[in-house]
Backbone as CSV, one residue per row, in Angstrom:
resi,resn,N_x,N_y,N_z,CA_x,CA_y,CA_z,C_x,C_y,C_z
1,MET,0.852,-1.202,0.000,0.000,0.000,0.000,0.878,1.238,0.000
2,GLY,0.689,2.114,-0.989,1.473,3.326,-1.052,1.082,4.289,0.052
3,GLU,2.043,5.077,0.446,1.788,6.000,1.546,1.067,7.245,1.050
4,LYS,-0.011,7.623,1.684,-0.756,8.820,1.358,-0.531,9.843,2.467
5,PRO,-0.061,11.055,2.129,0.256,12.055,3.164,-0.898,12.331,4.118
6,GLU,-2.122,12.468,3.597,-3.255,12.751,4.472,-3.530,11.587,5.407
7,LEU,-3.428,10.363,4.879,-3.646,9.197,5.717,-2.596,9.120,6.820
8,LYS,-1.340,9.353,6.479,-0.275,9.306,7.481,-0.530,10.312,8.596
9,LYS,-0.906,11.538,8.227,-1.176,12.569,9.238,-2.370,12.184,10.106
10,ALA,-3.418,11.667,9.473,-4.613,11.296,10.229,-4.317,10.134,11.178
11,VAL,-3.534,9.162,10.721,-3.174,8.034,11.585,-2.310,8.518,12.744
12,ASP,-1.370,9.416,12.463,-0.537,9.974,13.535,-1.396,10.669,14.588
13,PHE,-2.389,11.448,14.139,-3.296,12.113,15.077,-4.100,11.094,15.873
14,PHE,-4.556,10.036,15.181,-5.300,8.990,15.872,-4.455,8.350,16.969
15,VAL,-3.207,8.006,16.646,-2.334,7.369,17.632,-2.107,8.294,18.820
16,ARG,-1.846,9.559,18.547,-1.642,10.513,19.641,-2.890,10.643,20.505
17,GLY,-4.054,10.752,19.848,-5.292,10.911,20.594,-5.662,9.681,21.381
18,GLU,-5.537,8.503,20.751,-5.853,7.248,21.434,-4.946,7.052,22.642
19,TYR,-3.670,7.349,22.449,-2.721,7.208,23.559,-3.051,8.186,24.681
20,TYR,-3.341,9.421,24.321,-3.592,10.444,25.336,-4.833,10.108,26.171
21,CYS,-5.884,9.635,25.498,-7.129,9.330,26.209,-7.029,8.049,27.031
22,SER,-6.248,7.074,26.562,-6.227,5.754,27.188,-5.007,5.497,28.053
23,ARG,-4.084,6.439,28.085,-2.802,6.195,28.745,-2.961,5.858,30.222
24,GLN,-2.051,5.013,30.699,-1.927,4.644,32.099,-0.537,5.090,32.566
25,PRO,-0.247,5.036,33.872,1.070,5.503,34.341,2.259,4.851,33.636
26,ALA,2.121,3.575,33.224,3.245,2.877,32.591,3.147,2.853,31.063
27,SER,2.205,3.576,30.476,1.985,3.515,29.032,3.149,4.129,28.252
28,GLN,3.401,3.528,27.067,4.436,4.028,26.178,3.985,3.864,24.729
29,VAL,4.573,4.671,23.833,4.339,4.534,22.399,5.682,4.261,21.732
30,HIS,5.719,3.229,20.879,6.936,2.876,20.158,6.666,2.947,18.658
31,ASP,7.716,3.241,17.898,7.609,3.324,16.439,8.592,2.339,15.832
32,TYR,8.066,1.287,15.178,8.903,0.259,14.579,8.820,0.332,13.057
33,ASP,9.417,1.340,12.462,9.495,1.423,11.001,8.119,1.245,10.348
34,SER,7.266,2.209,10.532,5.905,2.302,9.973,4.873,1.502,10.766
35,ILE,5.258,0.938,11.889,4.314,0.278,12.790,4.322,1.035,14.110
36,LYS,3.160,1.556,14.510,3.040,2.223,15.802,2.591,1.192,16.843
37,HIS,3.232,1.208,17.993,2.920,0.247,19.047,2.522,1.012,20.305
38,LEU,1.259,0.873,20.689,0.771,1.451,21.946,0.841,0.371,23.013
39,ALA,1.757,0.531,23.938,1.918,-0.408,25.052,1.341,0.253,26.294
40,PHE,0.144,-0.178,26.700,-0.577,0.513,27.767,-0.081,0.156,29.159
41,GLY,0.549,-0.995,29.302,1.022,-1.388,30.625,-0.079,-1.850,31.549
42,ALA,-1.282,-2.017,31.010,-2.453,-2.479,31.770,-3.535,-2.828,30.760
43,HIS,-4.574,-3.532,31.188,-5.704,-3.810,30.312,-6.511,-2.528,30.110
44,VAL,-6.676,-2.124,28.861,-7.466,-0.945,28.509,-8.437,-1.363,27.412
45,ASP,-9.726,-1.354,27.723,-10.767,-1.709,26.749,-10.514,-3.059,26.081
46,GLY,-9.986,-4.012,26.851,-9.841,-5.364,26.337,-8.498,-5.717,25.750
47,ARG,-7.521,-4.787,25.804,-6.187,-5.134,25.305,-5.124,-4.445,26.137
48,THR,-3.930,-5.040,26.132,-2.782,-4.434,26.809,-1.906,-3.681,25.819
49,ASP,-1.976,-4.089,24.539,-1.150,-3.490,23.487,-1.978,-3.344,22.217
50,GLU,-1.585,-2.375,21.393,-2.231,-2.197,20.091,-1.156,-1.818,19.074
51,PHE,-1.181,-2.515,17.922,-0.248,-2.225,16.842,-1.018,-1.564,15.709
52,VAL,-0.604,-0.374,15.322,-1.301,0.395,14.296,-0.493,0.319,13.001
53,ILE,-1.156,-0.164,11.932,-0.497,-0.444,10.659,-1.162,0.382,9.559
54,TYR,-0.366,1.092,8.752,-0.960,1.775,7.614,-0.097,1.696,6.358
55,ASN,1.141,1.257,6.469,2.004,1.212,5.287,3.103,0.178,5.493
56,SER,2.719,-1.045,5.836,3.712,-2.067,6.126,3.197,-3.423,5.670
57,ASN,4.074,-4.255,5.139,3.628,-5.559,4.653,3.426,-6.530,5.817
58,PRO,2.542,-7.509,5.638,2.195,-8.429,6.741,3.388,-9.174,7.319
59,ALA,4.337,-9.555,6.472,5.489,-10.302,6.971,6.285,-9.466,7.974
60,HIS,6.443,-8.192,7.673,7.158,-7.297,8.583,6.372,-7.108,9.876
61,VAL,5.048,-7.004,9.743,4.191,-6.858,10.928,4.339,-8.058,11.853
62,MET,4.195,-9.253,11.294,4.261,-10.453,12.117,5.651,-10.660,12.710
63,ASP,6.690,-10.344,11.942,8.057,-10.484,12.443,8.292,-9.546,13.614
64,THR,7.799,-8.315,13.499,7.966,-7.324,14.568,7.249,-7.771,15.840
65,ILE,6.000,-8.216,15.693,5.215,-8.620,16.855,5.802,-9.873,17.504
66,ASN,6.193,-10.829,16.692,6.734,-12.082,17.234,8.031,-11.844,18.014
67,LYS,8.839,-10.905,17.566,10.078,-10.602,18.280,9.803,-10.014,19.662
68,LEU,8.677,-9.319,19.806,8.333,-8.721,21.096,7.804,-9.762,22.077
69,ASP,7.279,-10.867,21.534,6.827,-11.988,22.374,5.817,-11.535,23.422
70,ILE,4.781,-10.848,22.970,3.742,-10.355,23.885,2.825,-11.505,24.269
71,LYS,2.601,-11.695,25.545,1.838,-12.837,26.046,0.375,-12.498,26.323
72,LYS,0.055,-11.230,26.441,-1.298,-10.855,26.843,-2.137,-10.466,25.628
73,ASP,-3.349,-9.975,25.880,-4.290,-9.657,24.818,-3.867,-8.387,24.076
74,TYR,-3.910,-8.430,22.729,-3.545,-7.235,21.978,-4.314,-7.176,20.665
75,TRP,-4.283,-5.997,20.056,-4.970,-5.751,18.794,-3.971,-5.405,17.705
76,ILE,-4.346,-5.706,16.472,-3.682,-5.176,15.284,-4.717,-4.323,14.552
77,THR,-4.437,-3.051,14.370,-5.357,-2.134,13.708,-4.749,-1.702,12.376
78,VAL,-5.425,-2.054,11.291,-4.907,-1.810,9.947,-5.775,-0.760,9.255
79,PHE,-5.136,0.279,8.727,-5.849,1.306,7.974,-5.667,1.032,6.488
80,SER,-6.774,0.695,5.826,-6.746,0.374,4.400,-8.163,0.390,3.855
81,ASP,-8.353,0.972,2.681,-9.674,0.947,2.057,-9.975,-0.422,1.452
82,ASP,-8.929,-1.200,1.188,-9.098,-2.566,0.692,-8.946,-3.541,1.854
83,GLU,-9.647,-4.666,1.778,-9.512,-5.660,2.842,-8.057,-6.097,2.943
84,PRO,-7.469,-5.984,4.128,-6.042,-6.276,4.271,-5.765,-7.773,4.333
85,TYR,-4.522,-8.076,4.513,-4.082,-9.453,4.709,-4.937,-10.140,5.774
86,ARG,-5.280,-11.400,5.545,-6.142,-12.137,6.462,-5.340,-12.576,7.692
87,TYR,-5.310,-11.724,8.688,-4.561,-12.043,9.895,-5.171,-13.209,10.668
88,ASP,-6.401,-13.604,10.297,-6.986,-14.757,10.973,-6.187,-16.031,10.682
89,ALA,-5.442,-16.027,9.584,-4.573,-17.170,9.291,-3.429,-17.283,10.291
90,GLU,-3.151,-16.202,10.999,-2.096,-16.190,12.015,-2.664,-16.356,13.425
91,GLY,-3.957,-16.680,13.518,-4.564,-16.894,14.831,-5.320,-15.702,15.388
92,TYR,-5.550,-14.688,14.556,-6.273,-13.500,15.000,-7.740,-13.592,14.572
93,THR,-8.595,-12.886,15.275,-9.996,-12.800,14.877,-10.343,-11.337,14.622
94,ILE,-11.238,-11.115,13.644,-11.646,-9.749,13.341,-12.562,-9.242,14.441
95,LYS,-12.207,-8.117,15.018,-12.995,-7.535,16.111,-14.029,-6.555,15.578
96,SER,-13.611,-5.709,14.643,-14.533,-4.711,14.106,-13.964,-4.105,12.826
97,THR,-14.856,-3.511,12.046,-14.470,-2.713,10.885,-15.025,-1.317,11.102
98,GLU,-14.142,-0.322,11.116,-14.536,1.031,11.477,-14.042,2.019,10.424
99,PHE,-14.133,3.312,10.734,-13.746,4.349,9.780,-12.911,5.411,10.483
100,LEU,-11.813,5.799,9.853,-11.034,6.945,10.313,-11.576,8.163,9.581
101,MET,-11.986,9.196,10.336,-12.690,10.333,9.751,-12.037,11.648,10.161
102,LEU,-12.248,12.659,9.325,-11.618,13.967,9.519,-12.645,15.066,9.296
103,LEU,-12.556,16.128,10.101,-13.456,17.280,9.978,-12.649,18.568,10.049
104,ASN,-12.870,19.460,9.078,-12.249,20.783,9.091,-13.126,21.725,9.913
105,LEU,-12.619,22.161,11.057,-13.417,23.011,11.951,-13.375,24.489,11.568
106,GLU,-12.414,24.882,10.743,-12.294,26.305,10.403,-13.516,26.793,9.639
107,SER,-14.080,25.948,8.785,-15.260,26.333,8.009,-16.531,25.688,8.543
108,TRP,-16.439,25.100,9.733,-17.571,24.351,10.300,-18.377,25.229,11.234
109,SER,-19.675,25.170,11.076,-20.572,25.877,11.991,-21.818,25.031,12.173
110,VAL,-22.501,25.257,13.281,-23.646,24.411,13.585,-24.645,25.194,14.429
111,GLU,-25.907,24.845,14.265,-26.946,25.480,15.061,-26.983,24.867,16.460
112,THR,-27.336,25.668,17.424,-27.465,25.155,18.787,-28.799,24.406,18.925
113,ASP,-28.908,23.598,19.957,-30.154,22.881,20.201,-30.453,22.943,21.693
114,ASN,-31.557,22.326,22.091,-32.004,22.438,23.483,-31.707,21.187,24.301
115,LYS,-30.797,20.334,23.855,-30.448,19.148,24.619,-29.574,19.537,25.811
116,SER,-29.672,18.740,26.872,-28.905,19.000,28.086,-27.548,18.307,27.990
117,ILE,-26.530,19.058,27.587,-25.168,18.550,27.438,-24.244,19.413,28.294
118,LYS,-23.402,18.779,29.083,-22.500,19.578,29.916,-21.160,18.886,30.090
119,CYS,-20.158,19.711,30.351,-18.814,19.215,30.630,-18.727,18.848,32.110
120,VAL,-18.178,17.685,32.386,-18.066,17.214,33.770,-16.886,17.911,34.437
121,LYS,-17.138,18.556,35.571,-16.116,19.374,36.215,-15.672,18.838,37.570
122,THR,-16.546,18.141,38.278,-16.236,17.770,39.659,-16.114,16.257,39.823
123,GLU,-15.369,15.844,40.847,-15.229,14.421,41.146,-16.571,13.812,41.539
124,GLU,-17.387,14.569,42.249,-18.705,14.062,42.662,-19.554,13.716,41.444
125,GLU,-19.543,14.601,40.457,-20.318,14.357,39.251,-19.729,13.193,38.455
126,ALA,-18.404,13.105,38.400,-17.749,12.014,37.681,-18.089,10.673,38.313
127,ARG,-18.069,10.619,39.634,-18.419,9.369,40.326,-19.870,8.979,40.055
128,ARG,-20.743,9.958,40.029,-22.162,9.680,39.767,-22.336,9.074,38.377
129,ILE,-21.629,9.596,37.388,-21.737,9.091,36.020,-21.140,7.689,35.921
130,ASN,-19.983,7.487,36.536,-19.360,6.159,36.528,-20.278,5.131,37.190
131,HIS,-20.899,5.527,38.284,-21.798,4.621,38.988,-23.036,4.317,38.140
132,PHE,-23.558,5.319,37.476,-24.773,5.130,36.682,-24.531,4.150,35.541
133,PHE,-23.391,4.287,34.839,-23.088,3.408,33.713,-22.349,2.141,34.146
134,ASN,-22.044,2.046,35.435,-21.417,0.867,36.023,-20.068,0.536,35.378
135,LYS,-19.287,1.559,35.088,-17.934,1.383,34.573,-17.162,2.694,34.750
136,THR,-15.842,2.603,34.706,-15.026,3.798,34.897,-14.896,4.536,33.563
137,LEU,-15.862,5.386,33.291,-15.831,6.198,32.080,-14.912,7.396,32.252
138,ILE,-14.870,7.919,33.462,-14.081,9.119,33.748,-13.021,8.771,34.776
139,ASP,-11.774,8.832,34.376,-10.656,8.597,35.282,-10.480,9.848,36.133
140,LEU,-10.717,9.720,37.427,-10.666,10.892,38.300,-9.296,11.550,38.290
141,LYS,-8.242,10.776,38.017,-6.891,11.338,37.990,-6.685,12.223,36.760
142,LYS,-7.546,12.063,35.749,-7.417,12.860,34.526,-8.419,14.004,34.445
143,LEU,-9.239,14.127,35.472,-10.341,15.079,35.426,-9.865,16.520,35.285
144,ASN,-8.703,16.838,35.833,-8.200,18.207,35.788,-7.183,18.443,34.681
145,ASP,-7.036,17.488,33.784,-6.131,17.651,32.645,-6.691,18.756,31.744
146,PRO,-5.933,19.819,31.477,-6.468,20.936,30.684,-6.736,20.594,29.225
147,ASN,-6.186,19.471,28.733,-6.375,19.099,27.334,-7.338,17.938,27.146
148,LEU,-7.928,17.474,28.233,-8.850,16.334,28.171,-10.142,16.701,28.887
149,HIS,-11.262,16.557,28.178,-12.550,16.980,28.736,-13.582,15.856,28.583
150,PHE,-14.389,15.681,29.621,-15.423,14.652,29.652,-16.802,15.308,29.642
151,TYR,-17.726,14.717,28.873,-19.061,15.299,28.711,-20.138,14.255,28.983
152,VAL,-21.301,14.764,29.365,-22.443,13.895,29.596,-23.689,14.546,29.007
153,GLY,-24.544,13.713,28.407,-25.845,14.164,27.942,-26.910,13.596,28.865
154,GLU,-27.864,14.432,29.264,-28.875,13.999,30.221,-30.282,14.167,29.661
155,GLU,-31.172,13.340,30.185,-32.590,13.474,29.889,-33.341,13.267,31.191
156,ASN,-34.159,14.230,31.549,-34.884,14.201,32.826,-33.941,14.035,34.021
157,GLY,-32.771,14.659,33.915,-31.820,14.653,35.014,-30.976,13.405,35.130
158,GLN,-31.150,12.434,34.206,-30.399,11.182,34.250,-29.400,11.120,33.089
159,PRO,-28.167,10.631,33.334,-27.192,10.479,32.244,-27.679,9.457,31.227
160,VAL,-27.636,9.807,29.951,-28.043,8.870,28.898,-26.985,8.761,27.804
161,SER,-26.015,9.672,27.822,-24.988,9.685,26.794,-23.701,10.246,27.377
162,HIS,-22.574,9.820,26.829,-21.308,10.342,27.316,-20.276,10.371,26.193
163,GLY,-19.210,11.137,26.396,-18.126,11.225,25.433,-17.003,12.056,26.014
164,SER,-15.893,12.114,25.306,-14.768,12.929,25.756,-13.978,13.398,24.548
165,PHE,-13.111,14.381,24.758,-12.203,14.768,23.689,-10.864,15.194,24.270
166,ALA,-9.842,14.915,23.483,-8.496,15.385,23.802,-8.111,16.399,22.737
167,ARG,-7.646,17.570,23.178,-7.162,18.587,22.235,-5.643,18.593,22.299
168,LEU,-5.026,18.218,21.196,-3.573,18.149,21.099,-3.135,19.121,20.012
169,ASP,-2.463,20.179,20.416,-2.145,21.290,19.507,-3.468,21.839,18.970
170,LYS,-3.670,21.797,17.669,-4.903,22.349,17.099,-5.817,21.265,16.540
171,THR,-5.599,20.040,17.001,-6.432,18.915,16.568,-7.189,18.350,17.755
172,VAL,-8.470,18.081,17.569,-9.283,17.506,18.638,-9.640,16.068,18.255
173,PHE,-9.471,15.169,19.213,-9.760,13.754,19.022,-10.969,13.391,19.871
174,LEU,-12.115,13.115,19.219,-13.312,12.683,19.942,-13.183,11.211,20.290
175,ASN,-13.640,10.855,21.504,-13.412,9.502,21.992,-14.591,9.022,22.838
176,ASN,-14.850,7.715,22.759,-15.768,7.042,23.676,-17.163,7.657,23.682
177,VAL,-17.682,7.980,22.498,-19.036,8.541,22.400,-20.039,7.387,22.447
178,PHE,-21.012,7.503,23.333,-21.974,6.413,23.547,-23.304,6.982,24.003
179,THR,-24.391,6.348,23.536,-25.736,6.689,23.994,-26.470,5.398,24.336
180,SER,-27.155,5.377,25.461,-27.925,4.202,25.866,-28.927,3.830,24.771
181,LYS,-29.129,2.525,24.573,-29.972,2.055,23.465,-31.367,2.663,23.477
182,ILE,-31.968,2.744,24.659,-33.358,3.217,24.712,-33.477,4.707,24.430
183,HIS,-32.344,5.406,24.370,-32.380,6.853,24.121,-31.795,7.224,22.764
184,ARG,-31.488,6.223,21.945,-30.950,6.522,20.619,-32.061,6.991,19.679
185,GLY,-31.661,7.751,18.679,-32.623,8.275,17.717,-33.287,9.560,18.155
186,LYS,-32.840,10.143,19.266,-33.428,11.383,19.780,-32.542,12.605,19.529
187,GLY,-31.399,12.402,18.873,-30.505,13.518,18.589,-29.552,13.856,19.714
188,ILE,-29.500,13.015,20.742,-28.653,13.321,21.900,-27.176,13.183,21.540
189,ALA,-26.820,12.120,20.813,-25.421,11.925,20.433,-24.932,13.055,19.529
190,LYS,-25.792,13.487,18.615,-25.423,14.593,17.734,-25.190,15.866,18.544
191,ALA,-26.084,16.129,19.502,-25.929,17.317,20.343,-24.668,17.232,21.190
192,LEU,-24.364,16.040,21.692,-23.159,15.832,22.487,-21.913,16.137,21.668
193,CYS,-21.849,15.604,20.449,-20.685,15.844,19.593,-20.581,17.311,19.185
194,ARG,-21.711,17.920,18.888,-21.701,19.337,18.539,-21.129,20.183,19.672
195,LYS,-21.558,19.896,20.887,-21.085,20.656,22.037,-19.585,20.478,22.220
196,MET,-19.100,19.252,22.114,-17.671,19.010,22.274,-16.874,19.720,21.183
197,LEU,-17.353,19.665,19.946,-16.643,20.302,18.841,-16.660,21.819,18.970
198,MET,-17.794,22.391,19.382,-17.873,23.845,19.569,-16.909,24.305,20.651
199,ASP,-16.852,23.555,21.760,-15.943,23.920,22.853,-14.484,23.781,22.414
200,ALA,-14.185,22.715,21.664,-12.819,22.515,21.187,-12.411,23.616,20.207
201,LYS,-13.343,24.020,19.361,-13.064,25.098,18.411,-12.785,26.399,19.147
202,GLN,-13.539,26.662,20.204,-13.299,27.862,21.004,-11.929,27.827,21.675
203,GLU,-11.417,26.623,21.937,-10.089,26.465,22.528,-8.973,26.571,21.491
204,GLY,-9.344,26.668,20.211,-8.338,26.843,19.173,-8.163,25.687,18.216
205,ALA,-8.969,24.635,18.342,-8.864,23.493,17.435,-9.329,23.897,16.030
206,VAL,-8.606,23.432,15.019,-8.954,23.740,13.632,-9.378,22.491,12.860
207,GLN,-9.176,21.310,13.448,-9.626,20.088,12.800,-9.913,19.029,13.854
208,SER,-10.672,18.013,13.453,-11.007,16.917,14.353,-10.772,15.588,13.647
209,VAL,-10.238,14.639,14.390,-10.046,13.274,13.919,-10.782,12.344,14.867
210,LEU,-11.431,11.334,14.325,-12.073,10.328,15.172,-12.155,9.006,14.436
211,VAL,-12.441,7.973,15.198,-12.716,6.653,14.642,-14.188,6.350,14.881
212,SER,-14.888,5.990,13.834,-16.324,5.732,13.917,-16.631,4.261,13.721
213,SER,-17.579,3.775,14.509,-18.121,2.435,14.295,-19.056,2.460,13.092
214,GLN,-19.491,1.286,12.661,-20.471,1.199,11.578,-21.765,1.915,11.978
215,ILE,-22.167,1.746,13.235,-23.422,2.359,13.699,-23.319,3.880,13.724
216,GLY,-22.180,4.401,14.175,-22.032,5.843,14.324,-21.692,6.577,13.038
217,HIS,-21.333,5.837,11.983,-20.856,6.453,10.749,-21.837,7.471,10.151
218,PRO,-23.141,7.157,10.015,-24.065,8.152,9.457,-24.130,9.442,10.276
219,LEU,-24.026,9.327,11.588,-24.058,10.507,12.452,-22.898,11.440,12.135
220,TYR,-21.700,10.891,12.027,-20.527,11.737,11.809,-20.517,12.339,10.411
221,LEU,-21.069,11.618,9.432,-21.205,12.199,8.103,-22.128,13.414,8.147
222,LYS,-23.211,13.316,8.912,-24.145,14.442,9.045,-23.494,15.627,9.744
223,LEU,-22.565,15.348,10.642,-21.868,16.430,11.344,-20.824,17.109,10.468
224,GLY,-20.520,16.519,9.313,-19.565,17.134,8.397,-18.248,16.399,8.256
225,TYR,-18.076,15.305,8.987,-16.848,14.516,8.851,-16.832,13.822,7.489
226,ARG,-15.622,13.506,7.027,-15.458,12.712,5.811,-14.500,11.562,6.084
227,ASP,-14.646,10.504,5.313,-13.809,9.322,5.483,-12.394,9.569,4.976
228,VAL,-11.414,9.095,5.728,-10.023,9.078,5.291,-9.620,7.654,4.920
229,SER,-10.063,6.685,5.726,-9.716,5.290,5.462,-10.619,4.373,6.269
230,LYS,-10.805,3.164,5.764,-11.404,2.118,6.580,-10.371,1.642,7.609
231,MET,-10.867,1.044,8.663,-10.016,0.618,9.767,-10.435,-0.793,10.164
232,TRP,-9.498,-1.733,10.078,-9.767,-3.139,10.359,-9.064,-3.508,11.656
233,VAL,-9.827,-3.949,12.649,-9.261,-4.258,13.961,-9.298,-5.767,14.192
234,TYR,-8.126,-6.347,14.414,-7.985,-7.771,14.730,-7.514,-7.904,16.182
235,GLU,-7.955,-8.964,16.835,-7.529,-9.173,18.210,-6.920,-10.554,18.391
236,ARG,-6.038,-10.637,19.365,-5.371,-11.888,19.697,-5.480,-12.077,21.208
237,LYS,-6.062,-13.173,21.623,-6.226,-13.470,23.033,-5.062,-14.319,23.527
238,SER,-4.619,-14.053,24.760,-3.512,-14.813,25.335,-3.972,-16.223,25.724
């Protein structure tokens, strides 16, 4: 696969954003000749490590990973518009097919709406949201990070949607956007993303990068994002 400058930049932003949002005290990022390696040092969303591939042949990928001799759960994430090498032949299973997307915020504008969306500011509020969704959505140690912001969408005073963004230089990376099933189709996720993007733009962001699931793809297209590449995620269990 030939290297495309826009794809390389978008993947670099994705790696920076994913690392920033998911990092743990022992987390590190390594670069192995066109292979990015996120070593989290702990289980994060089902993996301890993630290898990001966008311009490397499968033999080099497998040789690099095998030399590291990783024993725990990890992912291989391949950016390609064409179906990549079948890593299932090496013992991997396909986890998901997603989209890497980009939005130019300099020419982006949006109408406000009446949904209840707010940035989480206090530990008390963060604990309430974590308890409601029964998982650690907001790391209390990261709550005061000036470049990382957590948001919640509410209906009748109850949390129904959540998301976060990391602003790195002038790029904003949207992350972990979710809406409860019974509240989907009401425009809450769209309002949540709009609020995060408006706030990031006010902070100086000029573009946004995100990874979209198949379900979320139509929403982000409506918000003005465009596809940069398909994203194929494979997982390997220890």
